[in-house]
Every structure is written in C-alpha cells, then in structure tokens.
C-alpha positions as CSV (number, residue, x, y, z in Angstrom):
1,M,-50.2,-78.7,-65.1
2,E,-53.4,-78.8,-63.1
3,T,-56.7,-77.8,-64.8
4,P,-58.6,-75.2,-62.8
5,V,-61.9,-76.6,-61.5
6,E,-65.0,-74.6,-62.2
7,N,-67.2,-73.8,-59.3
8,S,-70.7,-74.4,-60.5
9,A,-72.2,-72.7,-57.5
10,L,-70.9,-69.4,-58.8
11,T,-72.8,-69.7,-62.1
12,E,-76.2,-70.5,-60.6
13,N,-78.9,-67.9,-60.3
14,V,-76.8,-65.1,-61.9
15,E,-79.8,-63.1,-62.8
16,L,-81.1,-62.9,-59.2
17,P,-79.1,-60.3,-57.2
18,S,-78.0,-61.5,-53.8
19,V,-79.4,-59.8,-50.7
20,I,-76.8,-61.1,-48.3
21,T,-73.7,-59.3,-49.5
22,S,-72.9,-58.1,-46.0
23,D,-73.0,-61.8,-44.7
24,V,-70.6,-62.8,-47.4
25,V,-68.2,-60.0,-46.4
26,D,-68.5,-61.2,-42.8
27,Q,-67.6,-64.8,-43.7
28,N,-64.6,-63.8,-45.8
29,H,-63.5,-61.5,-43.0
30,D,-63.7,-64.3,-40.4
31,N,-61.7,-66.6,-42.6
32,T,-58.8,-64.2,-42.6
33,V,-58.1,-62.1,-39.6
34,S,-60.4,-61.8,-36.6
35,S,-60.5,-58.1,-35.6
36,P,-63.3,-55.8,-34.4
37,P,-65.0,-53.9,-37.2
38,N,-64.4,-50.2,-37.3
39,D,-66.9,-47.5,-38.0
40,R,-65.9,-47.2,-41.6
41,E,-66.4,-50.9,-42.2
42,M,-69.8,-50.9,-40.6
43,E,-70.8,-47.8,-42.6
44,F,-69.6,-49.5,-45.8
45,K,-71.7,-52.6,-45.1
46,H,-74.7,-50.6,-44.3
47,K,-74.3,-48.6,-47.5
48,I,-74.1,-51.8,-49.6
49,A,-77.2,-53.2,-47.9
50,E,-79.1,-50.0,-48.5
51,E,-78.2,-49.9,-52.2
52,E,-79.3,-53.6,-52.6
53,A,-82.6,-52.8,-50.9
54,K,-83.2,-49.8,-53.1
55,S,-82.4,-51.8,-56.2
56,M,-85.0,-54.5,-55.2
57,L,-87.6,-51.8,-54.4
58,E,-87.2,-50.2,-57.8
59,V,-87.9,-53.6,-59.5
60,I,-90.9,-54.2,-57.3
61,A,-92.2,-50.7,-57.9
62,A,-91.9,-51.2,-61.6
63,T,-93.3,-54.7,-61.8
64,G,-95.5,-55.2,-58.8
65,K,-93.8,-58.6,-58.2
66,F,-91.1,-60.0,-56.0
67,W,-88.5,-62.8,-56.5
68,H,-86.6,-63.1,-53.2
69,D,-87.3,-65.1,-50.1
70,W,-89.8,-63.1,-48.0
71,D,-87.7,-63.2,-44.8
72,E,-84.7,-61.8,-46.6
73,L,-86.8,-59.2,-48.5
74,K,-88.6,-58.3,-45.2
75,S,-85.2,-57.6,-43.6
76,M,-84.2,-55.3,-46.4
77,L,-87.6,-53.5,-46.3
78,S,-87.1,-53.0,-42.6
79,L,-83.6,-51.6,-43.1
80,Y,-84.8,-49.2,-45.8
81,L,-87.9,-48.2,-43.9
82,K,-85.8,-47.1,-40.9
83,Q,-83.4,-45.3,-43.2
84,V,-86.2,-43.3,-44.8
85,L,-87.8,-42.4,-41.5
86,S,-84.4,-41.2,-40.1
87,E,-84.1,-38.6,-42.8
88,Y,-87.0,-36.6,-41.6
89,P,-86.3,-33.7,-39.2
90,E,-88.7,-35.1,-36.6
91,A,-86.2,-37.8,-35.9
92,K,-83.8,-35.2,-34.4
93,M,-86.5,-33.4,-32.3
94,T,-86.8,-33.8,-28.5
95,S,-89.3,-36.4,-27.2
96,E,-91.7,-33.6,-26.2
97,Q,-91.6,-32.1,-29.7
98,Q,-92.1,-35.5,-31.3
99,I,-95.1,-36.2,-29.2
100,S,-96.5,-32.8,-30.1
101,S,-95.9,-33.4,-33.8
102,L,-96.5,-37.1,-34.2
103,G,-98.6,-38.0,-31.2
104,E,-95.8,-40.4,-30.1
105,T,-92.1,-40.5,-29.9
106,Y,-90.0,-41.2,-33.0
107,V,-88.7,-44.4,-31.5
108,E,-92.3,-45.6,-30.8
109,L,-93.3,-44.7,-34.4
110,V,-90.5,-46.6,-35.9
111,K,-91.1,-49.6,-33.7
112,R,-94.8,-49.7,-34.5
113,L,-94.3,-49.5,-38.3
114,D,-91.6,-52.1,-38.1
115,N,-93.8,-54.4,-36.1
116,D,-96.6,-54.0,-38.7
117,L,-94.1,-55.0,-41.4
118,H,-92.9,-58.1,-39.5
119,S,-96.5,-59.2,-38.8
120,F,-96.6,-60.6,-42.3
121,V,-95.2,-64.1,-42.0
122,D,-96.3,-66.0,-45.1
123,G,-95.6,-63.3,-47.7
124,P,-95.5,-59.5,-48.3
125,P,-98.8,-57.5,-48.3
126,F,-100.5,-57.2,-51.6
127,T,-99.8,-53.4,-51.3
128,L,-96.0,-54.2,-51.7
129,Q,-95.8,-52.2,-55.0
130,R,-97.3,-49.1,-53.4
131,L,-95.1,-49.5,-50.3
132,S,-92.0,-49.6,-52.6
133,E,-93.1,-46.5,-54.5
134,I,-93.6,-44.6,-51.2
135,L,-90.3,-45.6,-49.7
136,L,-88.4,-44.7,-52.9
137,A,-89.8,-41.1,-53.0
138,A,-91.0,-40.5,-49.5
139,R,-89.8,-37.0,-49.1
140,S,-91.2,-35.9,-52.4
141,I,-94.6,-37.4,-51.8
142,Y,-95.0,-36.7,-48.1
143,P,-93.0,-33.7,-46.8
144,N,-94.3,-34.4,-43.2
145,L,-93.4,-37.5,-41.3
146,S,-96.9,-37.8,-39.8
147,R,-98.4,-38.1,-43.3
148,L,-95.8,-40.6,-44.4
149,A,-96.5,-42.7,-41.2
150,F,-100.2,-42.6,-41.9
151,A,-99.7,-43.8,-45.5
152,L,-97.3,-46.6,-44.5
153,E,-99.7,-47.7,-41.7
154,K,-102.6,-47.8,-44.2
155,N,-100.7,-49.9,-46.6
156,L,-99.5,-52.3,-43.9
157,S,-103.0,-52.7,-42.4
158,V,-104.1,-55.2,-45.1
159,T,-104.4,-58.9,-44.7
160,S,-104.0,-60.3,-48.2
161,T,-100.5,-61.3,-49.3
162,L,-98.5,-61.9,-52.5
163,T,-96.8,-65.0,-53.7
164,I,-93.3,-65.1,-55.0
165,S,-93.1,-64.7,-58.8
166,T,-92.0,-67.5,-61.1
167,D,-91.4,-65.1,-64.1
168,P,-87.8,-64.4,-65.2
169,Y,-86.1,-61.7,-63.1
170,P,-86.1,-58.4,-65.1
171,P,-82.8,-57.0,-66.3
172,P,-81.2,-54.2,-64.3
173,M,-82.6,-50.8,-64.9
174,I,-79.7,-48.6,-66.0
175,Q,-80.1,-44.8,-65.9
176,S,-77.5,-42.4,-67.2
177,V,-75.7,-40.3,-64.5
178,N,-76.0,-37.2,-66.7
179,E,-79.7,-37.6,-67.2
180,P,-81.8,-36.7,-64.1
181,D,-84.9,-38.7,-63.3
182,K,-87.7,-36.6,-64.9
183,G,-90.2,-38.4,-62.8
184,T,-88.8,-37.0,-59.5
185,E,-87.4,-33.7,-60.7
186,E,-90.6,-31.7,-60.2
187,P,-91.5,-33.4,-56.8
188,Q,-88.1,-32.3,-55.5
189,Q,-88.9,-28.7,-56.5
190,L,-92.2,-29.0,-54.7
191,Q,-90.5,-30.3,-51.6
192,T,-88.1,-27.3,-51.6
193,T,-91.0,-24.8,-51.9
194,T,-92.9,-26.6,-49.1
195,E,-89.9,-26.5,-46.7
196,Q,-89.2,-22.8,-47.3
197,N,-92.8,-21.6,-46.9
198,G,-94.0,-24.1,-44.3
199,V,-97.1,-24.8,-46.3
200,E,-98.0,-27.1,-49.1
201,P,-98.3,-25.3,-52.5
202,M,-101.3,-25.8,-54.7
203,V,-100.7,-28.4,-57.4
204,V,-101.3,-26.8,-60.8
205,D,-102.8,-28.8,-63.6
206,R,-100.4,-28.7,-66.6
207,D,-103.2,-29.0,-69.1
208,E,-105.2,-26.2,-67.5
209,T,-102.1,-23.9,-67.5
210,A,-101.4,-24.7,-71.1
211,M,-105.0,-23.9,-72.1
212,S,-104.9,-20.6,-70.2
213,E,-101.7,-19.6,-72.0
214,I,-103.2,-20.4,-75.4
215,T,-106.4,-18.4,-74.6
216,A,-104.4,-15.4,-73.5
217,S,-102.3,-15.6,-76.6
218,E,-105.4,-15.8,-78.9
219,N,-106.9,-12.8,-77.1
220,E,-103.7,-10.8,-77.6
221,I,-103.6,-11.6,-81.3
222,S,-107.3,-10.7,-81.7
223,N,-106.8,-7.3,-80.0
224,N,-103.7,-6.6,-82.2
225,M,-105.7,-7.4,-85.3
226,M,-108.5,-5.0,-84.3
227,L,-106.0,-2.2,-83.8
228,D,-104.4,-2.9,-87.1
229,M,-107.8,-2.9,-88.9
230,S,-108.8,0.4,-87.3
231,A,-105.5,1.9,-88.4
232,F,-106.0,0.5,-91.9
233,E,-109.6,1.9,-92.2
234,A,-108.4,5.3,-91.1
235,L,-105.7,5.2,-93.7
236,V,-108.0,4.1,-96.5
237,G,-110.5,6.8,-95.5
238,R,-107.9,9.5,-96.0
239,T,-106.8,8.0,-99.3
240,V,-110.2,7.9,-101.0
241,E,-111.4,11.3,-99.7
242,P,-112.4,13.3,-102.8
243,V,-110.0,16.0,-103.8
244,S,-111.5,19.5,-104.3
245,R,-110.9,20.9,-107.8
246,P,-111.0,24.5,-108.7
247,P,-114.0,25.6,-110.9
248,D,-113.4,25.6,-114.7
249,E,-112.8,29.0,-116.2
250,S,-115.0,29.7,-119.1
C-alpha cells in the first residue's frame, strides 16, 4: 500500500490569502477540457476576484499596512476601483450628460484615475489606508461621482510610498450575518435621504442633540414643579383660612 505524499507547497503561507484565485481556476480548466468560457463562468471569476479585493482592502483600512506583492495588489485595486465607479448613475448617462456633470466622459474619468494608480511603480501611495476606506464606503461618503473622483485624485497625487509589512498577517475579520455593520448603517440612511431630496442633508451633532433634549426635559420638569407649587399654595391658603365663629351669648 502506497503512502500518500504530502505536498509541502500547499502548507506554505497559509495565513496570507491568495490574490490569484482566478488564475488557478484558469490553469485547472486548461488541464481538463479546453472550451470557451461562458458568461456565467466569467461572472463567477469576477465575483471571486472582487471579494478577494474587498477582503484585502478591509485589512488595509484597519491596519494601514499591506502584505501582498504591489503589482498583484495594484491589479486588485484597479479592479475594485472600476467596480465602485461603475455603481454610480453617471456611468449610465450619455456622453453629453457626463461631460456636463463631470467635466469629462465617464470613460476618460476611469482611465485617468486608473493611470494615476498605475503610476506608482515601487509601492503603493502612503495614502493607501485612506484610499481603501474610501473605496469600501464610497457611496456612503460621496453621493456624487464628481466628489468621489476628486477625493481619489487627491489621494493619488502624492509621491511618497509604503513598504510591504513584515508583521504577521492579521486573522480574518469575521462579522455575523445577522448583525449589521453599525459603522455604515447611518451613512446608508444619509445616502437614501440625499438621493430622494437631491441635496445633502445637514449632519447633526449627536452630542448637541442629546444636550438639547436634556435641556428641554429639564425646562418641562421645572414648569411642572412651578404649577404644582402654585396649586399647593392655593390649597394651603384655603385650608388655613380662619373660620368665622358666632358671637358668644351671654
């Protein structure tokens, strides 16, 4: 009976998630049957790559560090950047409408931002953490594509770069499906209000709102106490009023 041989390559770097899952799928596919990929297969591969990119961005946004080869990470960032931009309504406008809203066509905007990203050769910009935060919550932070483009361009206009981290890769961040992300719950409500009214609502300070409610409550209690004291004094006045007595008969 032959003893199975362990493949040491499968046990190396288990903590570092792969960013080339789609390539592995392609290789396995080529080794079996060579057939043209259908739309469902391409969509599946794109979805896997998008999820991998999102997972990496979440780690970068939380730590401010990166662990992957910059060329691979740059490809993932480019993919996720284009996906985020495509979710804005301006992407489906006519060229004339896009120029009126953005000052350029959507295709030109995407190409310009993607070129800015690929201009970093030695490593990612030192604003990588902020870029990751923006891409992960773009619609919540910037309801308009023009503002998102300006923010991305600003963070890609730097010259300093980061170096790959030598720290241990952090464990995966697991979030319960039944527990919504409290950090993004309110921005989503803000986005809905903005889309319905066409204007950005004023952001209300929670502390200021709480203090206003406390002050109003104290004023109401004070007014009620004054009314109660007035009623009490009137009642006492009637109680201690001297009772007239008939004169004594002598």
